[in-house]
C-alpha positions as CSV (number, residue, x, y, z in Angstrom):
1,M,0.0,0.0,-0.1
2,N,1.7,3.2,-1.2
3,C,1.9,6.2,1.3
4,D,-0.7,8.2,-0.8
5,Y,-3.3,5.7,-0.6
6,S,-2.1,4.7,3.0
7,F,-2.9,8.4,4.1
8,F,-6.4,8.0,2.4
9,V,-7.4,4.7,4.3
10,D,-6.2,6.2,7.8
11,S,-8.0,9.6,7.2
12,I,-11.3,7.9,6.0
13,R,-11.1,5.6,9.2
14,K,-10.5,8.5,11.5
15,K,-13.2,10.7,9.7
16,T,-16.0,7.9,9.2
17,G,-15.1,4.8,11.2
18,I,-14.8,3.1,7.8
19,D,-11.9,0.9,7.5
20,L,-11.0,0.3,3.9
21,S,-8.0,-1.9,4.6
22,L,-10.9,-4.6,5.5
23,Y,-11.8,-4.5,1.7
24,K,-9.8,-6.3,-1.0
25,E,-7.3,-3.7,-2.0
26,G,-6.9,-4.4,-5.6
27,Q,-10.8,-4.1,-6.3
28,M,-11.2,-1.1,-4.0
29,K,-8.2,0.9,-5.3
30,R,-9.2,0.4,-8.9
31,R,-13.0,1.8,-8.1
32,L,-11.5,4.8,-6.1
33,I,-8.9,5.7,-8.7
34,S,-11.6,5.6,-11.2
35,L,-13.7,8.2,-9.2
36,R,-10.8,10.2,-8.4
37,E,-9.6,10.7,-11.7
38,K,-13.1,11.4,-12.9
39,R,-13.3,14.4,-10.6
40,G,-10.0,15.8,-11.5
41,H,-7.5,14.6,-8.6
42,A,-4.2,13.4,-9.3
43,T,-3.6,12.1,-5.8
44,F,-5.6,10.5,-3.0
45,T,-4.4,13.3,-0.6
46,S,-6.2,15.9,-2.8
47,F,-9.4,13.6,-3.0
48,Y,-9.5,13.3,0.4
49,E,-9.4,16.9,1.0
50,A,-12.2,17.5,-1.7
51,I,-14.6,14.8,-0.2
52,S,-14.0,16.2,3.3
53,N,-15.4,19.7,2.1
54,D,-18.1,18.4,-0.5
55,S,-20.9,16.3,1.1
56,K,-22.0,15.4,-2.5
57,L,-18.6,14.2,-3.6
58,F,-18.5,12.1,-0.2
59,D,-21.8,10.3,-0.8
60,E,-20.5,9.5,-4.3
61,F,-17.4,8.0,-2.8
62,L,-19.7,5.9,-0.6
63,D,-21.5,4.9,-3.4
64,K,-18.5,3.8,-5.5
65,M,-17.1,1.8,-2.2
66,T,-20.3,-0.1,-1.7
67,I,-21.0,-1.5,-5.3
68,N,-25.0,-1.0,-5.2
69,V,-26.1,-3.9,-7.5
70,S,-29.3,-5.6,-6.6
71,E,-32.6,-7.0,-7.9
72,F,-35.6,-8.7,-6.3
73,F,-35.4,-12.4,-5.6
74,R,-32.1,-12.8,-6.9
75,N,-31.1,-16.5,-7.6
76,P,-34.9,-17.5,-7.4
77,N,-34.4,-21.1,-6.6
78,R,-32.8,-20.0,-3.2
79,W,-35.8,-17.7,-2.4
80,E,-38.1,-21.0,-3.1
81,V,-36.1,-23.0,-0.5
82,L,-36.6,-20.0,1.9
83,Q,-40.1,-20.1,1.6
84,A,-40.7,-23.7,1.3
85,K,-38.2,-24.9,4.1
86,I,-36.5,-22.4,6.0
87,L,-39.1,-20.1,7.3
88,P,-41.7,-22.9,7.8
89,R,-39.0,-24.5,10.2
90,L,-38.3,-21.2,11.8
91,L,-41.9,-20.4,12.2
92,K,-42.5,-23.7,14.1
93,A,-40.0,-22.7,16.6
94,N,-41.0,-19.0,17.0
95,P,-44.3,-17.3,16.7
96,K,-42.8,-14.2,15.5
97,L,-39.6,-13.9,13.4
98,K,-37.0,-11.5,13.8
99,I,-35.1,-10.8,10.3
100,W,-32.2,-8.7,9.3
101,S,-31.1,-7.8,5.7
102,A,-27.5,-6.8,6.2
103,A,-26.0,-4.5,3.5
104,C,-29.5,-4.1,1.9
105,S,-28.1,-1.7,-0.6
106,T,-31.3,-0.2,-2.6
107,G,-33.9,-2.5,-0.9
108,E,-34.7,-5.1,-3.3
109,E,-33.8,-7.7,-0.7
110,P,-35.5,-6.8,2.6
111,Y,-38.6,-6.1,0.3
112,S,-38.2,-9.7,-1.2
113,L,-38.2,-11.0,2.4
114,A,-41.3,-9.1,3.2
115,I,-43.1,-10.4,0.3
116,T,-41.8,-13.9,0.9
117,S,-42.7,-13.8,4.9
118,K,-46.3,-12.5,3.8
119,Q,-47.0,-15.5,1.9
120,L,-46.8,-17.7,5.2
121,V,-47.7,-15.6,8.0
122,D,-49.3,-12.3,9.1
123,D,-47.5,-9.1,8.7
124,S,-47.4,-8.7,12.6
125,K,-45.6,-11.9,13.0
126,V,-42.5,-10.6,11.4
127,S,-40.0,-8.0,11.9
128,I,-37.5,-6.9,9.2
129,L,-34.5,-4.6,9.8
130,A,-32.5,-3.5,6.6
131,T,-29.1,-2.0,7.0
132,D,-26.5,-0.3,4.8
133,I,-23.5,1.9,5.4
134,D,-24.6,4.3,2.5
135,K,-27.3,7.0,3.7
136,A,-28.1,7.9,0.0
137,I,-28.8,4.3,-0.8
138,L,-31.2,3.9,2.1
139,E,-33.0,6.7,1.0
140,R,-33.5,5.2,-2.3
141,A,-34.5,1.8,-0.7
142,K,-37.1,3.8,1.4
143,N,-38.4,5.3,-1.7
144,G,-39.0,2.1,-3.2
145,F,-39.2,2.9,-6.9
146,Y,-37.7,0.3,-9.3
147,T,-37.1,-0.1,-13.1
148,D,-37.5,-3.4,-15.0
149,R,-33.8,-4.5,-14.4
150,S,-34.6,-4.9,-10.9
151,L,-37.9,-6.6,-11.2
152,K,-37.1,-9.6,-13.8
153,E,-37.4,-12.2,-11.3
154,V,-40.5,-11.1,-9.5
155,P,-43.4,-13.6,-10.3
156,A,-46.2,-11.8,-11.9
157,P,-48.8,-12.2,-9.3
158,F,-46.4,-10.7,-6.8
159,L,-45.8,-7.7,-9.4
160,S,-49.6,-7.1,-9.5
161,T,-50.2,-7.7,-5.9
162,Y,-47.5,-5.7,-4.3
163,F,-46.3,-3.1,-6.7
164,T,-47.7,-0.1,-8.5
165,S,-46.9,0.8,-12.1
166,E,-45.6,4.4,-12.1
167,G,-43.9,5.9,-15.1
168,A,-40.9,4.2,-16.2
169,G,-41.0,1.6,-13.3
170,Y,-43.0,0.4,-10.5
171,R,-43.4,1.3,-6.8
172,I,-43.5,-1.0,-3.8
173,N,-46.9,-0.8,-2.0
174,D,-47.0,0.5,1.4
175,E,-48.4,-2.6,2.9
176,I,-44.8,-4.1,2.1
177,K,-43.0,-0.9,3.1
178,K,-44.4,-0.7,6.7
179,M,-43.1,-4.2,7.3
180,I,-39.3,-2.9,7.4
181,T,-37.2,-0.7,9.3
182,F,-34.3,0.8,7.4
183,K,-31.1,2.1,9.4
184,Q,-27.6,3.1,8.5
185,Q,-24.8,0.7,9.8
186,N,-21.2,-0.1,9.2
187,L,-21.0,-3.9,9.3
188,L,-17.2,-3.8,10.0
189,A,-17.2,-1.4,12.9
190,D,-20.8,-1.5,14.4
191,R,-22.1,-3.7,17.0
192,F,-24.8,-6.2,16.1
193,D,-28.3,-6.7,17.6
194,T,-28.8,-10.2,18.8
195,G,-31.9,-12.7,18.9
196,Y,-32.3,-12.9,15.0
197,D,-34.2,-15.8,13.7
198,L,-32.7,-15.3,10.2
199,I,-29.9,-12.9,8.8
200,V,-29.6,-12.3,5.1
201,C,-26.2,-11.0,3.9
202,R,-25.7,-11.9,0.3
203,N,-23.1,-10.7,-2.4
204,V,-21.2,-8.5,0.0
205,M,-18.6,-10.7,1.7
206,I,-16.7,-11.1,-1.8
207,Y,-15.7,-7.6,-1.3
208,F,-13.7,-8.2,2.0
209,T,-10.4,-9.6,3.1
210,E,-10.4,-13.1,4.8
211,E,-9.8,-11.5,8.0
212,A,-12.9,-9.2,7.7
213,K,-14.9,-12.2,6.6
214,D,-13.8,-14.4,9.6
215,T,-14.9,-11.7,11.9
216,L,-18.0,-10.9,10.4
217,Y,-19.1,-14.8,10.3
218,H,-18.3,-14.9,13.9
219,K,-20.5,-11.9,14.7
220,F,-23.3,-13.1,12.4
221,S,-23.4,-16.3,14.5
222,D,-23.4,-14.5,17.8
223,A,-26.3,-12.4,16.5
224,L,-28.5,-15.4,15.7
225,K,-30.7,-17.4,18.0
226,P,-29.8,-21.1,18.2
227,G,-31.4,-22.8,15.2
228,G,-31.4,-19.3,13.3
229,V,-30.1,-19.2,9.8
230,L,-27.7,-17.2,7.7
231,F,-28.4,-16.8,4.3
232,V,-25.5,-15.8,1.8
233,G,-25.0,-15.2,-1.7
234,S,-24.2,-17.7,-4.6
235,T,-20.5,-17.0,-4.6
236,E,-20.1,-17.0,-0.7
237,Q,-20.2,-20.5,0.2
238,I,-18.8,-21.1,4.0
239,F,-16.2,-24.0,3.5
240,N,-15.7,-24.5,7.1
241,P,-19.1,-23.5,8.9
242,G,-18.3,-25.4,12.1
243,R,-15.6,-23.0,12.8
244,Y,-18.6,-20.4,13.3
245,G,-20.9,-22.7,15.1
246,F,-22.8,-23.4,11.9
247,D,-24.3,-26.6,10.2
248,A,-25.1,-26.3,6.4
249,E,-28.8,-26.7,6.1
250,D,-29.2,-26.3,2.3
251,T,-27.1,-24.6,-0.3
252,F,-26.0,-21.1,0.8
253,F,-28.3,-21.6,4.2
254,Y,-26.2,-22.1,7.5
255,R,-28.1,-23.2,10.8
256,K,-26.6,-22.0,14.0
257,K,-26.1,-25.1,16.4
């Protein structure tokens, strides 16, 4: 890590609590150099001074850092397993489910969780927290407006029931919105709440170092009830789940012992 980038990493950590050293350096540097050069800065030192004095540029930095690409029911066969197998088991043990969508991006994932849960149980029996580090992205999630690209895996009956056509896209209905609480959170620095039945963290861990992943898997395990489930992305299989107190329940679903 060269001195210029090291200064940037240290300064961002002191200013925001975000530790860029826990992200894979090659990926992170490429994204940030692209933004830095686009905004006319030859060094990370100059770029840091600029984002410190420009809230819009700082928000752009956060957006570039967090890679906000999402869609409803991503990898739909895994959502079928969630609805047919995982949630029914959890509901047998718990009359009310506590669910967390970690690093929720623009909201497709927590809204997918709300729609899926609604097929099995009354709204009042489900509590869904959705968190992300990026305030601007959370505002987009709360707004709940989506174009066709995000909706390609939404079954037609769900689209007609839970969305309203609006201009060039669709808006999620209020009955689904009210099931979710959105909150800003830094996964790598903040404490986690506990007592969750289900934690969904998908397509995020691939950006972190092995050390950061190890820490997060332990934290997720501690945040789950015994028998609770961690649902991860299709490129994020945990090869040693026992190290974190998990058993593999199904592909990409890990049950806390």
